[in-house]
C-alpha positions in Angstrom: -7.9 33.6 -55.6 -7.6 35.0 -59.1 -8.9 32.9 -62.0 -5.5 32.4 -63.6 -4.0 31.4 -60.3 -6.8 29.0 -59.6 -6.4 27.5 -63.1 -2.6 27.0 -62.6 -3.3 25.4 -59.2 -5.9 23.0 -60.6 -3.8 21.9 -63.6 -0.7 21.6 -61.4 -2.6 19.2 -59.0 -3.9 17.3 -62.0 -0.4 16.8 -63.4 0.9 15.8 -60.0 -1.9 13.2 -59.7 -1.2 11.9 -63.2 2.5 11.6 -62.5 1.8 9.6 -59.3 -0.5 7.2 -61.3 2.2 6.7 -63.9 4.7 6.0 -61.2 2.3 3.6 -59.5 1.8 1.7 -62.8 5.6 1.5 -63.4 6.4 0.5 -59.9 3.9 -2.4 -60.0 5.4 -3.5 -63.2 8.9 -3.5 -61.6 8.1 -5.2 -58.3 5.0 -5.9 -56.3 6.6 -4.6 -53.1 7.5 -1.3 -54.7 4.0 -1.0 -56.1 2.4 -1.4 -52.6 4.9 1.0 -51.1 4.1 3.5 -53.8 0.4 3.0 -53.2 0.4 3.5 -49.5 3.4 6.0 -49.2 3.0 8.3 -52.3 6.2 10.3 -51.6 8.2 7.1 -51.7 7.2 6.7 -55.4 9.3 9.7 -56.3 12.3 8.3 -54.5 11.7 5.1 -56.4 11.6 7.1 -59.7 15.0 8.6 -59.1 16.5 5.1 -58.9 14.9 4.0 -62.2 15.1 7.3 -64.1 15.2 5.7 -67.6 11.8 4.2 -67.0 10.1 7.0 -65.1 11.5 10.1 -66.9 8.1 11.3 -68.2 6.4 10.9 -64.9 9.1 12.9 -63.1 8.8 15.6 -65.8 5.1 15.7 -65.3 5.6 16.1 -61.6 8.1 18.9 -62.1 5.7 20.8 -64.4 2.9 20.2 -61.9 5.0 21.7 -59.0 6.0 24.7 -61.2 2.3 25.4 -61.9 1.4 25.0 -58.2 4.2 27.4 -57.1 3.2 29.9 -59.9 -0.4 29.9 -58.5 0.9 30.9 -55.1 2.8 34.0 -56.3 
């Protein structure tokens, strides 16, 4: 793997993890059941985020940027 590609991948994964943590915090603030669902089923947190877009906008944008970096690292 090239150095630039590896850098993109690492920062993309870090951004994805940070977005999940932000969604975890926000879902626990909203409802305990959503928080537990987000904790044990991480993909569910992004489904939750789409329903409460106004509260989770920055976390979703972090995830989008993270996925873009991960896909750029593959190419």
